NUZAGU-874744 format. One line per 5 residues: number of its first residue (from 1); their letters; for each residue x, y, z of N, C-alpha, C, O, CB. Coordinates in steps of 0.2 Angstrom, whole numbers. Glycine has a CB too. Layout:
<sites>
NUM> A> X,Y,Z,X,Y,Z,X,Y,Z,X,Y,Z,X,Y,Z ~ ...
</sites>
This chain:
<sites>
1> MSMYR> 248,-153,94,242,-151,90,238,-152,88,240,-153,83,242,-150,87 ~ 231,-155,88,227,-158,87,226,-157,79,227,-152,77,221,-156,92 ~ 223,-164,74,222,-163,68,218,-157,66,218,-153,61,220,-168,65 ~ 214,-157,69,208,-152,68,211,-145,67,209,-141,63,201,-151,75 ~ 215,-144,71,220,-138,75,223,-135,68,223,-129,66,227,-143,80
6> QILAV> 226,-142,66,232,-142,59,227,-139,53,229,-134,49,237,-151,57 ~ 221,-143,52,217,-140,46,215,-133,47,216,-129,43,210,-144,45 ~ 213,-131,52,213,-124,53,217,-119,53,215,-114,52,211,-122,57 ~ 223,-121,54,229,-116,52,229,-116,45,230,-111,42,235,-118,55 ~ 228,-122,43,229,-122,36,225,-116,33,226,-110,30,228,-129,33
11> CAALA> 221,-119,33,212,-115,29,214,-108,30,212,-104,26,201,-118,34 ~ 217,-106,36,218,-100,39,223,-95,34,223,-90,31,221,-101,46 ~ 228,-101,35,234,-97,28,231,-96,22,233,-91,19,240,-101,25 ~ 227,-101,19,224,-102,13,221,-94,12,223,-89,9,219,-109,12 ~ 217,-95,16,211,-89,15,214,-84,17,209,-79,18,204,-89,18
16> SASPL> 221,-81,19,223,-75,21,228,-74,14,230,-68,12,226,-76,30 ~ 231,-80,12,238,-77,5,233,-74,1,234,-68,0,245,-84,0 ~ 228,-76,-1,225,-72,-7,224,-64,-7,226,-60,-11,218,-75,-9 ~ 220,-62,-1,220,-55,-1,226,-51,0,227,-45,-2,214,-54,3 ~ 230,-55,5,238,-49,4,242,-51,-1,247,-49,-1,244,-51,12
21> AAQQA> 240,-56,-8,245,-55,-13,240,-50,-16,244,-45,-18,248,-61,-17 ~ 236,-49,-18,230,-43,-21,236,-37,-20,239,-34,-24,222,-41,-15 ~ 234,-35,-10,238,-29,-9,244,-28,-12,245,-24,-15,238,-27,-3 ~ 249,-34,-10,253,-33,-14,256,-30,-18,260,-26,-19,253,-36,-15 ~ 252,-33,-23,253,-33,-30,250,-23,-33,253,-20,-37,247,-41,-34
26> GATSL> 247,-22,-31,246,-16,-32,249,-11,-27,247,-5,-27,240,-15,-33 ~ 252,-14,-24,257,-8,-18,263,-7,-23,265,-1,-24,261,-12,-8 ~ 268,-13,-28,273,-13,-29,272,-8,-37,275,-4,-40,278,-20,-28 ~ 266,-9,-39,264,-7,-45,265,2,-46,268,5,-50,257,-9,-45 ~ 260,4,-40,256,10,-41,260,14,-36,258,20,-36,248,10,-39
31> VKAPT> 265,13,-32,267,17,-27,277,16,-29,279,11,-31,263,15,-17 ~ 279,21,-29,284,22,-32,289,27,-27,289,33,-30,282,24,-39 ~ 294,27,-21,297,30,-20,302,34,-23,307,31,-26,298,28,-16 ~ 302,42,-25,304,46,-29,314,46,-24,316,46,-18,297,53,-30 ~ 317,46,-28,323,47,-25,326,53,-22,329,54,-17,327,46,-29
36> SVAVM> 322,58,-27,325,65,-25,317,69,-27,312,67,-30,334,69,-32 ~ 317,74,-23,311,79,-28,313,82,-32,310,87,-34,309,85,-26 ~ 318,79,-35,319,84,-43,316,80,-47,314,82,-52,327,87,-46 ~ 316,73,-46,313,68,-51,307,67,-54,306,65,-60,313,62,-49 ~ 301,69,-46,295,70,-50,294,78,-55,296,84,-54,289,70,-44
41> QTPAL> 290,76,-60,288,79,-66,279,80,-65,275,76,-61,291,75,-74 ~ 277,85,-68,270,87,-66,268,85,-76,271,84,-81,270,97,-63 ~ 261,83,-75,258,80,-81,259,88,-85,260,93,-82,249,76,-80 ~ 259,89,-92,257,93,-97,251,95,-97,247,91,-99,258,90,-102 ~ 248,102,-96,239,102,-98,238,102,-103,241,106,-107,235,106,-96
46> APAVA> 233,99,-104,229,99,-111,227,105,-112,224,107,-107,224,95,-112 ~ 227,107,-118,223,113,-120,216,115,-120,213,110,-122,224,115,-125 ~ 213,119,-117,206,120,-114,201,120,-123,202,124,-128,205,129,-107 ~ 196,116,-124,193,114,-129,187,115,-127,184,114,-122,195,108,-131 ~ 182,118,-134,175,119,-131,170,113,-130,172,109,-133,171,123,-137
51> PDVTR> 166,112,-126,163,105,-123,158,104,-133,156,109,-137,155,108,-112 ~ 158,100,-134,155,97,-140,145,95,-137,144,91,-133,160,90,-143 ~ 141,99,-143,135,101,-141,130,96,-143,124,95,-141,134,107,-143 ~ 132,92,-148,129,86,-152,129,80,-147,124,76,-149,134,84,-158 ~ 135,78,-141,132,72,-138,128,75,-133,128,81,-132,136,67,-136
56> PVQGP> 123,70,-129,118,70,-124,123,72,-119,129,73,-120,114,63,-123 ~ 121,73,-113,125,76,-108,125,71,-104,120,68,-102,124,82,-104 ~ 131,68,-101,134,62,-98,137,63,-92,142,67,-93,139,58,-101 ~ 136,60,-86,137,60,-80,132,64,-75,127,65,-76,143,61,-80 ~ 134,64,-70,129,67,-64,128,76,-65,132,80,-66,133,65,-56
61> TASSS> 121,76,-66,120,82,-66,113,84,-61,110,79,-58,119,83,-73 ~ 111,92,-61,107,94,-54,101,90,-53,98,89,-48,105,103,-53 ~ 97,87,-61,90,83,-60,90,78,-58,85,75,-56,86,82,-66 ~ 98,75,-57,98,67,-57,100,66,-51,99,61,-49,103,63,-62 ~ 102,73,-46,104,72,-38,98,71,-34,98,68,-28,107,79,-36
66> VAGVR> 92,74,-37,84,74,-34,84,64,-30,86,59,-33,77,77,-43 ~ 82,65,-25,82,57,-24,74,59,-22,73,64,-19,88,53,-17 ~ 70,54,-23,63,53,-21,57,54,-26,58,50,-31,62,58,-15 ~ 51,57,-26,47,58,-29,48,65,-33,49,70,-30,42,57,-26 ~ 47,65,-39,46,71,-44,41,75,-45,36,72,-44,47,69,-48
71> VHADA> 40,81,-46,33,83,-46,35,87,-53,40,91,-55,30,87,-38 ~ 28,86,-58,31,88,-65,25,94,-65,20,94,-63,30,82,-72 ~ 28,99,-68,23,104,-67,17,105,-72,13,108,-71,26,110,-67 ~ 18,101,-77,12,100,-83,7,94,-79,2,93,-82,16,96,-92 ~ 8,92,-75,2,86,-72,-4,91,-70,-4,95,-66,5,80,-63
76> ATPAP> -9,89,-75,-14,91,-74,-20,88,-70,-25,91,-69,-15,91,-78 ~ -19,82,-67,-23,79,-61,-22,81,-55,-16,83,-54,-23,72,-60 ~ -25,81,-50,-25,83,-44,-22,76,-41,-22,70,-42,-33,85,-42 ~ -19,81,-36,-16,74,-31,-21,72,-26,-23,76,-22,-10,76,-27 ~ -22,64,-26,-26,61,-22,-26,62,-15,-20,64,-13,-27,55,-22
81> AVVVQ> -33,61,-12,-35,63,-5,-30,60,0,-28,55,-2,-43,61,-3 ~ -29,61,4,-26,57,12,-32,54,13,-38,57,13,-22,63,20 ~ -31,47,15,-35,45,16,-34,42,26,-28,39,27,-37,40,8 ~ -36,42,29,-33,42,36,-38,33,39,-44,33,40,-36,52,41 ~ -34,28,38,-38,21,41,-36,21,48,-30,21,50,-36,14,37
86> SVGRN> -42,20,52,-39,18,59,-41,9,60,-45,6,57,-45,23,66 ~ -38,9,65,-40,1,66,-47,1,69,-50,-4,67,-35,-3,71 ~ -51,4,74,-55,4,75,-55,2,84,-50,-1,86,-58,1,69 ~ -60,3,88,-59,1,95,-59,-7,96,-55,-9,99,-63,5,99 ~ -65,-11,94,-62,-20,92,-55,-21,92,-52,-23,97,-63,-24,85
91> PALMI> -54,-21,87,-47,-24,84,-42,-18,90,-38,-22,93,-46,-21,73 ~ -42,-13,91,-37,-11,98,-37,-16,105,-33,-19,108,-40,-3,101 ~ -43,-16,106,-42,-19,112,-39,-26,111,-36,-29,116,-50,-20,116 ~ -39,-29,105,-37,-37,103,-28,-34,105,-24,-36,109,-39,-41,93 ~ -28,-30,102,-21,-29,101,-18,-28,110,-16,-32,114,-19,-21,95
96> VGGTA> -20,-22,111,-21,-19,118,-17,-27,123,-11,-28,126,-30,-18,119 ~ -23,-30,122,-24,-38,125,-19,-41,125,-15,-43,130,-30,-44,122 ~ -18,-42,119,-11,-46,116,-2,-43,119,2,-47,121,-11,-45,107 ~ -2,-38,119,4,-33,122,2,-34,129,7,-35,133,2,-23,119 ~ -2,-35,132,-3,-36,139,0,-44,140,5,-45,144,-12,-36,140
101> LVVGA> -3,-48,138,0,-55,140,8,-54,139,11,-55,144,-3,-61,134 ~ 12,-52,133,17,-52,131,21,-50,138,26,-54,141,18,-47,125 ~ 20,-44,141,22,-39,146,21,-42,151,26,-43,156,19,-32,147 ~ 15,-45,152,15,-49,159,21,-57,159,25,-59,163,7,-53,161 ~ 20,-58,153,27,-64,153,33,-62,156,36,-65,160,29,-66,146
106> VIGGQ> 34,-55,154,42,-54,154,41,-52,161,47,-53,164,46,-49,148 ~ 36,-49,165,35,-46,171,38,-53,175,43,-54,177,27,-42,174 ~ 33,-58,175,32,-64,177,32,-66,184,37,-63,186,36,-69,175 ~ 29,-69,190,28,-69,196,22,-68,195,20,-68,189,32,-66,200 ~ 17,-65,202,10,-65,203,10,-60,199,7,-61,194,8,-64,211
111> PGTIV> 12,-53,200,12,-48,197,9,-49,188,4,-48,185,18,-45,200 ~ 16,-52,186,13,-52,179,8,-58,177,6,-58,171,19,-53,175 ~ 7,-61,182,0,-67,180,-6,-62,181,-9,-62,176,-1,-74,187 ~ -7,-58,184,-10,-50,184,-13,-49,180,-18,-50,178,-7,-46,184 ~ -6,-46,177,-6,-43,171,-9,-47,164,-12,-43,160,1,-43,171
116> MVGGG> -8,-52,163,-7,-58,160,-17,-60,159,-20,-60,154,-2,-65,166 ~ -18,-60,164,-25,-62,166,-29,-56,162,-32,-57,157,-26,-61,174 ~ -27,-48,165,-32,-44,164,-31,-41,156,-35,-38,153,-32,-37,170 ~ -24,-44,152,-24,-41,146,-26,-50,143,-24,-50,138,-15,-37,143 ~ -29,-55,145,-34,-60,142,-38,-56,142,-38,-53,137,-36,-66,146
121> VVGLL> -42,-55,147,-50,-53,147,-51,-47,143,-55,-48,138,-54,-51,155 ~ -46,-41,143,-48,-36,138,-46,-40,130,-50,-39,126,-44,-29,139 ~ -40,-44,129,-40,-47,122,-46,-51,119,-47,-51,113,-33,-51,121 ~ -50,-55,123,-57,-57,122,-61,-56,122,-66,-60,120,-60,-60,122 ~ -63,-48,126,-69,-43,125,-68,-40,117,-73,-40,113,-69,-37,131
126> GLWRY> -61,-38,116,-63,-34,108,-62,-43,105,-66,-43,100,-56,-25,105 ~ -60,-47,104,-64,-54,100,-70,-53,99,-73,-54,93,-64,-60,104 ~ -73,-53,105,-79,-56,104,-86,-49,101,-92,-49,99,-80,-60,112 ~ -81,-44,104,-86,-37,101,-85,-37,93,-89,-35,89,-84,-28,104 ~ -78,-40,90,-76,-39,83,-79,-45,79,-80,-44,73,-68,-37,83
131> LQ> -81,-52,83,-85,-56,79,-91,-55,80,-95,-60,78,-85,-62,80 ~ -95,-50,82,-104,-48,85,-105,-46,77,-111,-44,75,-106,-39,93
</sites>
């Protein structure tokens, strides 16, 4: 066995010893096999107590289970209008040309070269019109 493999084996043993020891410690203290069924006992039930209303409510509530944006009924301002922004014709030509260059490079060969040249022409046409 080479020195590298010995060091690797020691490191692996040390790395796995910590988690295994942690698992064994919990297993011995928490799990105890009963010797017979009669040995197991049920805990005594606590008497029912009325909740204390002076404390604030703690823990999960129905209002805290909502994820996202909440709409408040007392909001007097109307919602802003949705503004749709389009890229425009010339930037779209540049995007299509660049995409055609990538697709032509993936295709390869003579068909890919034709697609790349066409994409370059379309992209340059969009750039020229954009800069005018």
